[in-house]
N, C-alpha and C positions, 0 to 999 in steps of 0.2 A: 504494500500500500504506500503510494508516494504522498508527499506533503500536500500537493495540489488537491488530491482526493480528500485528504483529511480536512483541509480548509473548506472545501465544498460542503462536507458533512457538517462542519461547524456552522457555516452560514445557514444551512437548512434547519439545523436545530434552533438557531437563534430566531429565525423567522417564524417557524411553525409551532413553537412551544405555546404561543398565545392564541393562535387562530384555531377555529373549530374543525381541525382535521387531526388525524392520528399522526403524531410525529414519528411513531414507530413505523407506520405504513410509509411515510415519506422516506425514511432512511432505508427501508427495504427496497423501494423503487430505485432509489439512488444507487444502492449497492449493486443491484442487478445491472444497471446501466454502466457502472464503472468496473464491473467484474470483481466486486468485493463480496466475500462471503457474508451471509446474513448475520452470523455469529459475531464477526468482527465489527460490522456496522452497529450492531445492537450494543456491544460492549462500549464502544466509543460514544454512542449516543447517550447512554446512561451517565458516562463520565462527564459529558458536556453539559449536563443539567446544572452543574456547579456554576457555570458562566451565566445561565439564565437566572439562577437565584441571586447572584451578585448584581446583575442588572436591575432586578426588582429592588434590592436593598438600596442601590444608588438612587433609584427613582423615588422611593418612599422613605429615605433615611430620616428626614425630619420628623415625619409622623411616627416612625418606629422609635426614635429616641424619645419623643414626647410621651409615648405610651409607656416605655420602660421607666422613664423618670417618674411618671405618675404612679406606676406600679410599685416602685421602690419607696416613695415617700408616703403613699396612701395605701400601703399593703394591709390587707385583712383577709382572713379565711373566708368570710362571707362573699367578698368580691371575687375571689378565685373560684368559689363554688358555683357562682352564678355568672361566670364569664362566658358569654355565648361563643366568642371566638375560640377560646381554649377548648370547649367541649365539641365545637364543630371540627376542630383539628383531630381531637381524640377519636371522634366518631369515624372520621375518614380512615384512620389507622385501623380501627377495629373491623371496618368493612373490607378494607383493602387486603389485609394480610391473608385471611382465609381464601379470598378469591384468587390471590396470587398463587397460593399453594395448589388450589384446584386447577388453575390454568397450566401449571407445570405438569400436571398429570393428564391434561387433555388439551390438544391443540386444535379443537374444532370450533373455537370462537371465530366468528366471521367478522373480518375487518369491514367489509363492504356493508353488511347489515348494520353495524354500529354507526357508520357514517350516515347512511340514509336515515336512520332513526333520529340522529341529532339534527339532520337537515329538516325533517318534518317537525321536530320540536321548535325550530326557529320559525318555520312557516306559521305554525299555530300561534307563536308569540307575536309575530308580525301582525296577524289578523286581530289579536286581542289588543295590541297597542294602538292600531289604527282605529278601532272601535271606541276605545276608552280615552283616546287622546294622548296616551303615553303613560309610562310609569311615573308615579309621583312620590313614592316612599323613598326616604333617604337613610334614616337610621336603621341599621341592620339589627333586628332583635335576636334573642337567643334561639327562638324557634327556627328562624330563617338560617342562622348559622348551623344548627343541627341538620336541617334538611340539606343544606349545601354541602356540609361535610359528608353526609351519606352518599350524595352523588359524586363527590370527589373520590370517595373510596371505590365506587363502581368503575371509575375511569382507569383503574389498574389493568382492566381487560383491554387488549389491543382493539383498536377501532373505535373505542369510546374516548372522545377527546375530553380531557379534564376541563380545559377552559370553556369548551363548547357546552358541556353539561352544566357547569356551575353558573356561567353567565346566563344561559337560557332559563334555568330554573329560577334564578333571582328575578329575571325580567317577568316571568310568569307570576311570581309572587307580588308583582306590582312595584318593584324598585326601579329607579331611574337607571337606564343602561350604563351611564358613567359610574354610578355607584356599584352596579353589578360587576363591572369590569374591575373596579378597585378592590372589591371584596374577594373576587376570584383570585386576583393577584396576591393579596395579603394571605389568603388561606393556603395558597400553593407555595408561598415563600419558604416556610420551614421544611416542607417536604422536598422541594427542589434542592435546598442547601444540604440536607442530610443525605439525599440520594447521590448528589454530586460529589460530596466529600468522601463518602464510602466507596464509590466506584473510581474516583480519582486515586485513592489508595490502592484499590484492587488492581487497576491497570498497571500501576508502577510495581506491583508485586506479582505479576502474572507473566506468562510467556509472551504477551504482547509488548512487554518492555523491550524485547529484542528488536522490535520494529519501530518503536517510537520512544524517544528519550524525554527527560523531564523538561528540557527547553521547548520541545515541540508541544508537549502537553500544555505548558504555560501559554504558548503562542495561541493555541487553539482556544483555550479558555478566554483569552483576551478578545479574540474574534467573536466568540459567542456573546460576551458581555456587550460589545459595541453593537452588534446586529440585534440582539435581544432588546436593548434599550430603545433603539430606533423603532423596532417592530411594536413594542409595547406602547410607545408614545403615539404611534400611528393609530393603534386600536382605540386608545383613549380619545383621540381627536375625532374619529368617526363616531364613537359612542356619544359625543356631545352634540351631534346634529339635532336641530330643533325638532324635526319630525322623527321621533324615536323609532318608529317601525322601519325606517330606512336602514338603520343599523342592523337589526335582526334579519332583514331581507337580504342584505349584502352577505351576512354570515351564512344564510341558508343557501344562496347561490354558490358561494365558494365551497361549501361542504358537498353539495351535489356534484359540482364539477370534479372535485377530487375523487369522489366515489366512482364517477364514470371513468376517470383515468385508471383507477384500480381495475375496473372491469375490462378495460381495453388492454392493459399491460399485464 
C-alpha cells in the first residue's frame, strides 16, 4: 500500500464520517478500486477515527471546556445521575457492544439495506419538517439523549450511518437541524476518540507497522483532522438553511445515490 492510497483513504474518512453514508462501505469501495484488501482498509479506517475526533474537539473546544469547568466547580451526584448526555453515551455503548459481537459471528448484514433505510428516514423527516415549518426545539432533554444514544449504538452495524441515524432521529423529535447536527457530533466525540486511540495503538503494534511507520500515521491523522473539520463545518452550514426540510432532503438524496453506487459496484 503506497502513501498516495493511504492519503486517499484518509480524505475519504475525513469527508464521510459526518455524512449519512456508511464510511465502512466507502472504504470498501475505495479498497476495491485501489487493489487494497478489505482487511487493510478496515484497519486503517478505524485508526483514522482519531483524526475525526480531534477535528470535533477543535470545532467545539470552547463548549467542551465550558462544560468541564462547570462540571468541576458544580459537581454533584444528582447532576451526574440525571445527565442526559452521559446516559445517552452509556446507552450507545450498551447497545453497540452486543451487536458488534453478533456481527463478528454473522456477516449477513446488508450495507445497501441500511443505507436505503436511512434514506427513507430522511424523506419522512423532510415531509414532517415541510408540514410543520421546521424543527423548533433547541435544548436536548435526557429522553432525547437516551433515544439518540440507542440509535448511535445501532450504527455499529455496517451500512447504518451513525451521523445519519442520530441527526435524522433528532430532527424527527422536533429539534432544529443545526442542533441535531451539534448533538450528533458531541455524542460521537468520545466514541471517535476512544476508537481512534485504541486502533492507533493497535496498528503500531501489528504486522501493518511493517508497511507504515509512525511518521506516516501522524501525517494521515493530520489529513483527517483538516478534511474532517472542513466537512463538519460544511454540514453545519447546510443545516442552518432557513427552510429546514432542504437539509434533510439533501441528506436523503446523497444517501440514495451512495446506495445505488453500492448496487452498481
